[in-house]
Biopython code that builds the backbone (N, CA, C, O; Angstrom):
import numpy as np
from Bio.PDB.StructureBuilder import StructureBuilder

atoms = [
    (1, "UNK", "N", (154.324, 150.105, 105.956)),
    (1, "UNK", "CA", (153.289, 149.229, 105.422)),
    (1, "UNK", "C", (153.216, 149.430, 103.909)),
    (1, "UNK", "O", (153.110, 150.565, 103.444)),
    (2, "UNK", "N", (153.271, 148.337, 103.130)),
    (2, "UNK", "CA", (153.236, 148.479, 101.669)),
    (2, "UNK", "C", (151.861, 148.906, 101.174)),
    (2, "UNK", "O", (150.842, 148.689, 101.830)),
    (3, "UNK", "N", (151.868, 149.525, 99.982)),
    (3, "UNK", "CA", (150.582, 149.917, 99.398)),
    (3, "UNK", "C", (149.823, 148.673, 98.966)),
    (3, "UNK", "O", (150.421, 147.630, 98.700)),
    (4, "UNK", "N", (148.513, 148.789, 98.900)),
    (4, "UNK", "CA", (147.717, 147.648, 98.425)),
    (4, "UNK", "C", (147.992, 147.384, 96.942)),
    (4, "UNK", "O", (148.222, 148.313, 96.168)),
    (5, "UNK", "N", (147.965, 146.125, 96.567)),
    (5, "UNK", "CA", (148.220, 145.743, 95.183)),
    (5, "UNK", "C", (147.036, 146.137, 94.303)),
    (5, "UNK", "O", (145.882, 145.907, 94.664)),
    (6, "UNK", "N", (147.335, 146.739, 93.130)),
    (6, "UNK", "CA", (146.277, 147.097, 92.182)),
    (6, "UNK", "C", (145.705, 145.839, 91.562)),
    (6, "UNK", "O", (146.403, 144.840, 91.390)),
    (7, "UNK", "N", (144.439, 145.900, 91.234)),
    (7, "UNK", "CA", (143.801, 144.791, 90.551)),
    (7, "UNK", "C", (144.390, 144.678, 89.150)),
    (7, "UNK", "O", (144.447, 145.659, 88.408)),
    (8, "UNK", "N", (144.827, 143.475, 88.796)),
    (8, "UNK", "CA", (145.446, 143.245, 87.491)),
    (8, "UNK", "C", (144.460, 142.541, 86.582)),
    (8, "UNK", "O", (143.829, 141.560, 86.975)),
    (9, "UNK", "N", (144.331, 143.042, 85.374)),
    (9, "UNK", "CA", (143.367, 142.494, 84.428)),
    (9, "UNK", "C", (143.953, 141.263, 83.741)),
    (9, "UNK", "O", (144.985, 141.343, 83.074)),
    (10, "UNK", "N", (143.295, 140.145, 83.911)),
    (10, "UNK", "CA", (143.671, 138.904, 83.252)),
    (10, "UNK", "C", (142.572, 138.627, 82.237)),
    (10, "UNK", "O", (141.436, 138.342, 82.616)),
    (11, "UNK", "N", (142.896, 138.706, 80.958)),
    (11, "UNK", "CA", (141.878, 138.622, 79.905)),
    (11, "UNK", "C", (141.658, 137.226, 79.360)),
    (11, "UNK", "O", (140.677, 136.996, 78.653)),
    (12, "UNK", "N", (142.528, 136.300, 79.661)),
    (12, "UNK", "CA", (142.379, 134.940, 79.133)),
    (12, "UNK", "C", (142.801, 133.944, 80.211)),
    (12, "UNK", "O", (143.615, 134.258, 81.080)),
    (13, "UNK", "N", (142.247, 132.768, 80.141)),
    (13, "UNK", "CA", (142.625, 131.705, 81.064)),
    (13, "UNK", "C", (143.397, 130.644, 80.299)),
    (13, "UNK", "O", (143.105, 130.382, 79.133)),
    (14, "UNK", "N", (144.385, 130.027, 80.950)),
    (14, "UNK", "CA", (145.148, 128.996, 80.246)),
    (14, "UNK", "C", (144.285, 127.770, 79.945)),
    (14, "UNK", "O", (143.383, 127.429, 80.709)),
    (15, "UNK", "N", (144.576, 127.117, 78.820)),
    (15, "UNK", "CA", (143.869, 125.882, 78.468)),
    (15, "UNK", "C", (144.303, 124.741, 79.376)),
    (15, "UNK", "O", (143.501, 123.868, 79.707)),
    (16, "UNK", "N", (145.550, 124.745, 79.771)),
    (16, "UNK", "CA", (146.091, 123.741, 80.681)),
    (16, "UNK", "C", (146.595, 124.441, 81.921)),
    (16, "UNK", "O", (147.127, 125.549, 81.847)),
    (17, "UNK", "N", (146.430, 123.797, 83.058)),
    (17, "UNK", "CA", (146.871, 124.397, 84.315)),
    (17, "UNK", "C", (148.078, 123.678, 84.895)),
    (17, "UNK", "O", (148.541, 124.005, 85.988)),
    (18, "UNK", "N", (148.583, 122.701, 84.162)),
    (18, "UNK", "CA", (149.713, 121.936, 84.659)),
    (18, "UNK", "C", (150.614, 121.525, 83.508)),
    (18, "UNK", "O", (150.133, 121.053, 82.478)),
    (19, "UNK", "N", (151.908, 121.701, 83.677)),
    (19, "UNK", "CA", (152.904, 121.264, 82.703)),
    (19, "UNK", "C", (153.989, 120.531, 83.473)),
    (19, "UNK", "O", (154.445, 120.995, 84.517)),
    (20, "UNK", "N", (154.398, 119.383, 82.948)),
    (20, "UNK", "CA", (155.418, 118.618, 83.647)),
    (20, "UNK", "C", (156.307, 117.908, 82.641)),
    (20, "UNK", "O", (155.916, 117.698, 81.493)),
    (21, "UNK", "N", (157.517, 117.536, 83.081)),
    (21, "UNK", "CA", (158.386, 116.766, 82.206)),
    (21, "UNK", "C", (157.761, 115.393, 81.909)),
    (21, "UNK", "O", (157.170, 114.757, 82.782)),
    (22, "UNK", "N", (157.906, 114.974, 80.692)),
    (22, "UNK", "CA", (157.348, 113.688, 80.272)),
    (22, "UNK", "C", (158.132, 112.543, 80.902)),
    (22, "UNK", "O", (159.356, 112.600, 81.022)),
    (23, "UNK", "N", (157.408, 111.508, 81.299)),
    (23, "UNK", "CA", (158.035, 110.286, 81.780)),
    (23, "UNK", "C", (158.416, 110.283, 83.247)),
    (23, "UNK", "O", (158.974, 109.299, 83.734)),
    (24, "UNK", "N", (158.131, 111.352, 83.958)),
    (24, "UNK", "CA", (158.433, 111.403, 85.394)),
    (24, "UNK", "C", (157.119, 111.478, 86.150)),
    (24, "UNK", "O", (156.322, 112.382, 85.899)),
    (25, "UNK", "N", (156.869, 110.547, 87.073)),
    (25, "UNK", "CA", (155.614, 110.578, 87.831)),
    (25, "UNK", "C", (155.499, 111.856, 88.674)),
    (25, "UNK", "O", (156.497, 112.381, 89.169)),
    (26, "UNK", "N", (154.294, 112.330, 88.821)),
    (26, "UNK", "CA", (154.041, 113.558, 89.598)),
    (26, "UNK", "C", (154.578, 113.453, 91.023)),
    (26, "UNK", "O", (155.057, 114.440, 91.583)),
    (27, "UNK", "N", (154.502, 112.277, 91.600)),
    (27, "UNK", "CA", (154.955, 112.135, 92.996)),
    (27, "UNK", "C", (156.451, 112.397, 93.145)),
    (27, "UNK", "O", (156.925, 112.674, 94.247)),
    (28, "UNK", "N", (157.202, 112.309, 92.035)),
    (28, "UNK", "CA", (158.642, 112.528, 92.071)),
    (28, "UNK", "C", (159.050, 113.951, 91.678)),
    (28, "UNK", "O", (160.240, 114.264, 91.653)),
    (29, "UNK", "N", (158.090, 114.802, 91.377)),
    (29, "UNK", "CA", (158.385, 116.154, 90.893)),
    (29, "UNK", "C", (158.112, 117.215, 91.947)),
    (29, "UNK", "O", (157.180, 117.103, 92.744)),
    (30, "UNK", "N", (158.940, 118.239, 91.931)),
    (30, "UNK", "CA", (158.650, 119.455, 92.684)),
    (30, "UNK", "C", (157.872, 120.385, 91.768)),
    (30, "UNK", "O", (157.948, 120.271, 90.545)),
    (31, "UNK", "N", (157.124, 121.303, 92.364)),
    (31, "UNK", "CA", (156.276, 122.234, 91.597)),
    (31, "UNK", "C", (156.809, 123.650, 91.648)),
    (31, "UNK", "O", (157.386, 124.088, 92.644)),
    (32, "UNK", "N", (156.603, 124.345, 90.561)),
    (32, "UNK", "CA", (156.784, 125.791, 90.494)),
    (32, "UNK", "C", (155.392, 126.357, 90.232)),
    (32, "UNK", "O", (154.701, 125.903, 89.320)),
    (33, "UNK", "N", (154.981, 127.335, 91.018)),
    (33, "UNK", "CA", (153.656, 127.935, 90.815)),
    (33, "UNK", "C", (153.817, 129.223, 90.028)),
    (33, "UNK", "O", (154.481, 130.160, 90.472)),
    (34, "UNK", "N", (153.200, 129.257, 88.852)),
    (34, "UNK", "CA", (153.196, 130.437, 87.987)),
    (34, "UNK", "C", (151.858, 131.147, 88.211)),
    (34, "UNK", "O", (150.803, 130.616, 87.865)),
    (35, "UNK", "N", (151.908, 132.339, 88.787)),
    (35, "UNK", "CA", (150.687, 133.064, 89.116)),
    (35, "UNK", "C", (149.970, 133.547, 87.856)),
    (35, "UNK", "O", (150.571, 133.653, 86.787)),
    (36, "UNK", "N", (148.688, 133.833, 87.998)),
    (36, "UNK", "CA", (147.869, 134.249, 86.861)),
    (36, "UNK", "C", (148.412, 135.508, 86.191)),
    (36, "UNK", "O", (148.397, 135.604, 84.964)),
    (37, "UNK", "N", (148.892, 136.478, 86.975)),
    (37, "UNK", "CA", (149.428, 137.701, 86.363)),
    (37, "UNK", "C", (150.744, 137.427, 85.637)),
    (37, "UNK", "O", (151.050, 138.085, 84.642)),
    (38, "UNK", "N", (151.523, 136.460, 86.126)),
    (38, "UNK", "CA", (152.752, 136.083, 85.435)),
    (38, "UNK", "C", (152.422, 135.388, 84.109)),
    (38, "UNK", "O", (153.058, 135.643, 83.087)),
    (39, "UNK", "N", (151.431, 134.519, 84.146)),
    (39, "UNK", "CA", (150.992, 133.837, 82.922)),
    (39, "UNK", "C", (150.487, 134.853, 81.899)),
    (39, "UNK", "O", (150.817, 134.761, 80.716)),
    (40, "UNK", "N", (149.697, 135.811, 82.345)),
    (40, "UNK", "CA", (149.149, 136.833, 81.451)),
    (40, "UNK", "C", (150.267, 137.699, 80.858)),
    (40, "UNK", "O", (150.216, 138.043, 79.678)),
    (41, "UNK", "N", (151.268, 138.053, 81.656)),
    (41, "UNK", "CA", (152.389, 138.842, 81.154)),
    (41, "UNK", "C", (153.146, 138.081, 80.061)),
    (41, "UNK", "O", (153.507, 138.667, 79.040)),
    (42, "UNK", "N", (153.388, 136.797, 80.263)),
    (42, "UNK", "CA", (154.050, 135.967, 79.255)),
    (42, "UNK", "C", (153.198, 135.913, 77.986)),
    (42, "UNK", "O", (153.723, 136.028, 76.879)),
    (43, "UNK", "N", (151.898, 135.740, 78.145)),
    (43, "UNK", "CA", (150.991, 135.653, 76.998)),
    (43, "UNK", "C", (150.998, 136.946, 76.184)),
    (43, "UNK", "O", (151.100, 136.915, 74.958)),
    (44, "UNK", "N", (150.888, 138.074, 76.870)),
    (44, "UNK", "CA", (150.847, 139.359, 76.172)),
    (44, "UNK", "C", (152.173, 139.672, 75.478)),
    (44, "UNK", "O", (152.182, 140.124, 74.333)),
    (45, "UNK", "N", (153.276, 139.438, 76.159)),
    (45, "UNK", "CA", (154.591, 139.772, 75.613)),
    (45, "UNK", "C", (155.001, 138.819, 74.495)),
    (45, "UNK", "O", (155.462, 139.269, 73.445)),
    (46, "UNK", "N", (154.843, 137.515, 74.697)),
    (46, "UNK", "CA", (155.381, 136.534, 73.759)),
    (46, "UNK", "C", (154.368, 136.020, 72.740)),
    (46, "UNK", "O", (154.746, 135.741, 71.602)),
    (47, "UNK", "N", (153.120, 135.889, 73.102)),
    (47, "UNK", "CA", (152.123, 135.357, 72.165)),
    (47, "UNK", "C", (151.461, 136.462, 71.356)),
    (47, "UNK", "O", (151.218, 136.292, 70.161)),
    (48, "UNK", "N", (151.166, 137.587, 71.990)),
    (48, "UNK", "CA", (150.565, 138.712, 71.266)),
    (48, "UNK", "C", (151.615, 139.695, 70.758)),
    (48, "UNK", "O", (151.283, 140.655, 70.063)),
    (49, "UNK", "N", (152.883, 139.459, 71.101)),
    (49, "UNK", "CA", (154.002, 140.295, 70.647)),
    (49, "UNK", "C", (153.826, 141.775, 70.958)),
    (49, "UNK", "O", (154.165, 142.632, 70.142)),
    (50, "UNK", "N", (153.296, 142.071, 72.138)),
    (50, "UNK", "CA", (153.114, 143.465, 72.536)),
    (50, "UNK", "C", (154.370, 144.007, 73.198)),
    (50, "UNK", "O", (155.119, 143.267, 73.836)),
    (51, "UNK", "N", (154.591, 145.299, 73.041)),
    (51, "UNK", "CA", (155.646, 145.973, 73.781)),
    (51, "UNK", "C", (155.210, 146.047, 75.251)),
    (51, "UNK", "O", (154.023, 145.944, 75.560)),
    (52, "UNK", "N", (156.172, 146.226, 76.138)),
    (52, "UNK", "CA", (155.851, 146.238, 77.567)),
    (52, "UNK", "C", (154.859, 147.330, 77.942)),
    (52, "UNK", "O", (153.990, 147.108, 78.785)),
    (53, "UNK", "N", (154.971, 148.494, 77.336)),
    (53, "UNK", "CA", (154.058, 149.597, 77.667)),
    (53, "UNK", "C", (152.624, 149.228, 77.300)),
    (53, "UNK", "O", (151.707, 149.450, 78.090)),
    (54, "UNK", "N", (152.425, 148.666, 76.112)),
    (54, "UNK", "CA", (151.082, 148.277, 75.661)),
    (54, "UNK", "C", (150.527, 147.140, 76.513)),
    (54, "UNK", "O", (149.355, 147.148, 76.889)),
    (55, "UNK", "N", (151.372, 146.174, 76.811)),
    (55, "UNK", "CA", (150.939, 145.038, 77.622)),
    (55, "UNK", "C", (150.569, 145.489, 79.038)),
    (55, "UNK", "O", (149.586, 145.015, 79.608)),
    (56, "UNK", "N", (151.355, 146.397, 79.595)),
    (56, "UNK", "CA", (151.073, 146.919, 80.928)),
    (56, "UNK", "C", (149.727, 147.643, 80.957)),
    (56, "UNK", "O", (148.963, 147.503, 81.913)),
    (57, "UNK", "N", (149.440, 148.415, 79.910)),
    (57, "UNK", "CA", (148.145, 149.113, 79.832)),
    (57, "UNK", "C", (147.003, 148.109, 79.794)),
    (57, "UNK", "O", (145.980, 148.312, 80.448)),
    (58, "UNK", "N", (147.163, 147.031, 79.038)),
    (58, "UNK", "CA", (146.111, 146.011, 78.979)),
    (58, "UNK", "C", (145.870, 145.366, 80.334)),
    (58, "UNK", "O", (144.743, 144.992, 80.657)),
    (59, "UNK", "N", (146.940, 145.235, 81.135)),
    (59, "UNK", "CA", (146.805, 144.633, 82.461)),
    (59, "UNK", "C", (146.400, 145.659, 83.526)),
    (59, "UNK", "O", (146.063, 145.287, 84.650)),
    (60, "UNK", "N", (146.433, 146.944, 83.174)),
    (60, "UNK", "CA", (146.055, 147.990, 84.129)),
    (60, "UNK", "C", (147.117, 148.256, 85.176)),
    (60, "UNK", "O", (146.803, 148.615, 86.311)),
    (61, "UNK", "N", (148.399, 148.077, 84.790)),
    (61, "UNK", "CA", (149.509, 148.286, 85.727)),
    (61, "UNK", "C", (150.560, 149.153, 85.051)),
    (61, "UNK", "O", (150.470, 149.436, 83.857)),
    (62, "UNK", "N", (151.559, 149.572, 85.823)),
    (62, "UNK", "CA", (152.641, 150.381, 85.257)),
    (62, "UNK", "C", (153.612, 149.484, 84.486)),
    (62, "UNK", "O", (153.637, 148.266, 84.667)),
    (63, "UNK", "N", (154.403, 150.113, 83.629)),
    (63, "UNK", "CA", (155.384, 149.357, 82.849)),
    (63, "UNK", "C", (156.424, 148.718, 83.752)),
    (63, "UNK", "O", (156.858, 147.595, 83.492)),
    (64, "UNK", "N", (156.830, 149.405, 84.803)),
    (64, "UNK", "CA", (157.842, 148.833, 85.698)),
    (64, "UNK", "C", (157.292, 147.631, 86.464)),
    (64, "UNK", "O", (158.019, 146.668, 86.708)),
    (65, "UNK", "N", (156.027, 147.679, 86.840)),
    (65, "UNK", "CA", (155.402, 146.525, 87.490)),
    (65, "UNK", "C", (155.302, 145.367, 86.510)),
    (65, "UNK", "O", (155.555, 144.218, 86.870)),
    (66, "UNK", "N", (154.933, 145.667, 85.276)),
    (66, "UNK", "CA", (154.869, 144.632, 84.251)),
    (66, "UNK", "C", (156.233, 143.968, 84.085)),
    (66, "UNK", "O", (156.324, 142.744, 83.994)),
    (67, "UNK", "N", (157.292, 144.774, 84.046)),
    (67, "UNK", "CA", (158.650, 144.235, 83.904)),
    (67, "UNK", "C", (159.004, 143.305, 85.061)),
    (67, "UNK", "O", (159.600, 142.251, 84.843)),
    (68, "UNK", "N", (158.644, 143.682, 86.286)),
    (68, "UNK", "CA", (158.930, 142.826, 87.446)),
    (68, "UNK", "C", (158.165, 141.504, 87.355)),
    (68, "UNK", "O", (158.714, 140.441, 87.643)),
    (69, "UNK", "N", (156.895, 141.580, 86.951)),
    (69, "UNK", "CA", (156.079, 140.369, 86.810)),
    (69, "UNK", "C", (156.666, 139.464, 85.726)),
    (69, "UNK", "O", (156.771, 138.253, 85.917)),
    (70, "UNK", "N", (157.044, 140.044, 84.606)),
    (70, "UNK", "CA", (157.610, 139.283, 83.494)),
    (70, "UNK", "C", (158.932, 138.624, 83.898)),
    (70, "UNK", "O", (159.167, 137.458, 83.581)),
    (71, "UNK", "N", (159.784, 139.361, 84.588)),
    (71, "UNK", "CA", (161.067, 138.802, 85.048)),
    (71, "UNK", "C", (160.846, 137.633, 85.999)),
    (71, "UNK", "O", (161.555, 136.629, 85.931)),
    (72, "UNK", "N", (159.865, 137.764, 86.882)),
    (72, "UNK", "CA", (159.541, 136.684, 87.805)),
    (72, "UNK", "C", (159.049, 135.451, 87.051)),
    (72, "UNK", "O", (159.428, 134.326, 87.376)),
    (73, "UNK", "N", (158.206, 135.666, 86.048)),
    (73, "UNK", "CA", (157.683, 134.551, 85.255)),
    (73, "UNK", "C", (158.805, 133.852, 84.498)),
    (73, "UNK", "O", (158.869, 132.623, 84.485)),
    (74, "UNK", "N", (159.692, 134.623, 83.866)),
    (74, "UNK", "CA", (160.813, 134.026, 83.138)),
    (74, "UNK", "C", (161.711, 133.214, 84.076)),
    (74, "UNK", "O", (162.167, 132.128, 83.717)),
    (75, "UNK", "N", (161.961, 133.739, 85.270)),
    (75, "UNK", "CA", (162.809, 133.033, 86.229)),
    (75, "UNK", "C", (162.179, 131.705, 86.649)),
    (75, "UNK", "O", (162.868, 130.690, 86.747)),
    (76, "UNK", "N", (160.878, 131.715, 86.895)),
    (76, "UNK", "CA", (160.189, 130.490, 87.305)),
    (76, "UNK", "C", (160.172, 129.454, 86.188)),
    (76, "UNK", "O", (160.430, 128.273, 86.425)),
    (77, "UNK", "N", (159.868, 129.898, 84.967)),
    (77, "UNK", "CA", (159.826, 128.975, 83.832)),
    (77, "UNK", "C", (161.218, 128.411, 83.564)),
    (77, "UNK", "O", (161.359, 127.219, 83.292)),
    (78, "UNK", "N", (162.233, 129.245, 83.637)),
    (78, "UNK", "CA", (163.605, 128.793, 83.428)),
    (78, "UNK", "C", (164.008, 127.763, 84.475)),
    (78, "UNK", "O", (164.608, 126.738, 84.149)),
    (79, "UNK", "N", (163.680, 128.034, 85.724)),
    (79, "UNK", "CA", (164.005, 127.097, 86.797)),
    (79, "UNK", "C", (163.319, 125.755, 86.567)),
    (79, "UNK", "O", (163.933, 124.705, 86.759)),
    (80, "UNK", "N", (162.061, 125.781, 86.162)),
    (80, "UNK", "CA", (161.326, 124.544, 85.912)),
    (80, "UNK", "C", (161.959, 123.748, 84.776)),
    (80, "UNK", "O", (162.093, 122.528, 84.877)),
    (81, "UNK", "N", (162.347, 124.421, 83.700)),
    (81, "UNK", "CA", (162.958, 123.732, 82.564)),
    (81, "UNK", "C", (164.327, 123.164, 82.914)),
    (81, "UNK", "O", (164.616, 122.010, 82.598)),
    (82, "UNK", "N", (165.163, 123.951, 83.555)),
    (82, "UNK", "CA", (166.526, 123.532, 83.868)),
    (82, "UNK", "C", (166.553, 122.443, 84.937)),
    (82, "UNK", "O", (167.343, 121.504, 84.844)),
    (83, "UNK", "N", (165.699, 122.561, 85.944)),
    (83, "UNK", "CA", (165.724, 121.623, 87.066)),
    (83, "UNK", "C", (164.692, 120.507, 86.931)),
    (83, "UNK", "O", (164.580, 119.668, 87.825)),
    (84, "UNK", "N", (163.937, 120.479, 85.836)),
    (84, "UNK", "CA", (162.969, 119.414, 85.609)),
    (84, "UNK", "C", (161.812, 119.416, 86.596)),
    (84, "UNK", "O", (161.418, 118.365, 87.101)),
    (85, "UNK", "N", (161.272, 120.587, 86.867)),
    (85, "UNK", "CA", (160.142, 120.719, 87.791)),
    (85, "UNK", "C", (158.856, 120.918, 87.022)),
    (85, "UNK", "O", (158.867, 121.338, 85.865)),
    (86, "UNK", "N", (157.742, 120.613, 87.678)),
    (86, "UNK", "CA", (156.426, 120.836, 87.089)),
    (86, "UNK", "C", (156.032, 122.307, 87.272)),
    (86, "UNK", "O", (156.455, 122.956, 88.229)),
    (87, "UNK", "N", (155.225, 122.820, 86.350)),
    (87, "UNK", "CA", (154.690, 124.190, 86.452)),
    (87, "UNK", "C", (153.193, 124.080, 86.661)),
    (87, "UNK", "O", (152.490, 123.444, 85.876)),
    (88, "UNK", "N", (152.710, 124.704, 87.726)),
    (88, "UNK", "CA", (151.268, 124.718, 87.994)),
    (88, "UNK", "C", (150.791, 126.158, 87.925)),
    (88, "UNK", "O", (151.393, 127.059, 88.509)),
    (89, "UNK", "N", (149.678, 126.361, 87.186)),
    (89, "UNK", "CA", (149.030, 127.663, 87.107)),
    (89, "UNK", "C", (147.693, 127.518, 87.842)),
    (89, "UNK", "O", (146.778, 126.875, 87.327)),
    (90, "UNK", "N", (147.569, 128.106, 89.039)),
    (90, "UNK", "CA", (146.333, 127.933, 89.801)),
    (90, "UNK", "C", (145.112, 128.459, 89.050)),
    (90, "UNK", "O", (145.185, 129.473, 88.355)),
    (91, "UNK", "N", (144.011, 127.767, 89.196)),
    (91, "UNK", "CA", (142.750, 128.230, 88.584)),
    (91, "UNK", "C", (142.200, 129.372, 89.404)),
    (91, "UNK", "O", (142.247, 129.350, 90.634)),
    (92, "UNK", "N", (141.672, 130.384, 88.707)),
    (92, "UNK", "CA", (141.104, 131.560, 89.404)),
    (92, "UNK", "C", (139.713, 131.274, 89.877)),
    (92, "UNK", "O", (139.076, 132.137, 90.481)),
]
sb = StructureBuilder()
sb.init_structure("model")
sb.init_model(0)
sb.init_chain("A")
sb.init_seg("    ")
for serial, (resi, resn, name, xyz) in enumerate(atoms, 1):
    if name == "N":
        sb.init_residue(resn, " ", resi, " ")
    sb.init_atom(name, np.array(xyz, "f"), 0.0, 1.0, " ", f" {name:<3s}", serial, name[0])
structure = sb.get_structure()
């Protein structure tokens, strides 16, 4: 049985919860769901320019967990860009 997931600190909410390719109706798009912790990891690493150790401390998780979350977020965003999918960030 896996250990319970630690509570992850999300300090900011996205201004937009949906991103999609321009000119394609929503009914024709597949969605990629970017979780709140993935969004926060991207924000801390790329927008605040924090090192992984500092960003992990802000989220209250280990550096290795932060790295896994960040890798997952990059993979999802890359897939959405390359395959022309919409990105949805669920509201908390």
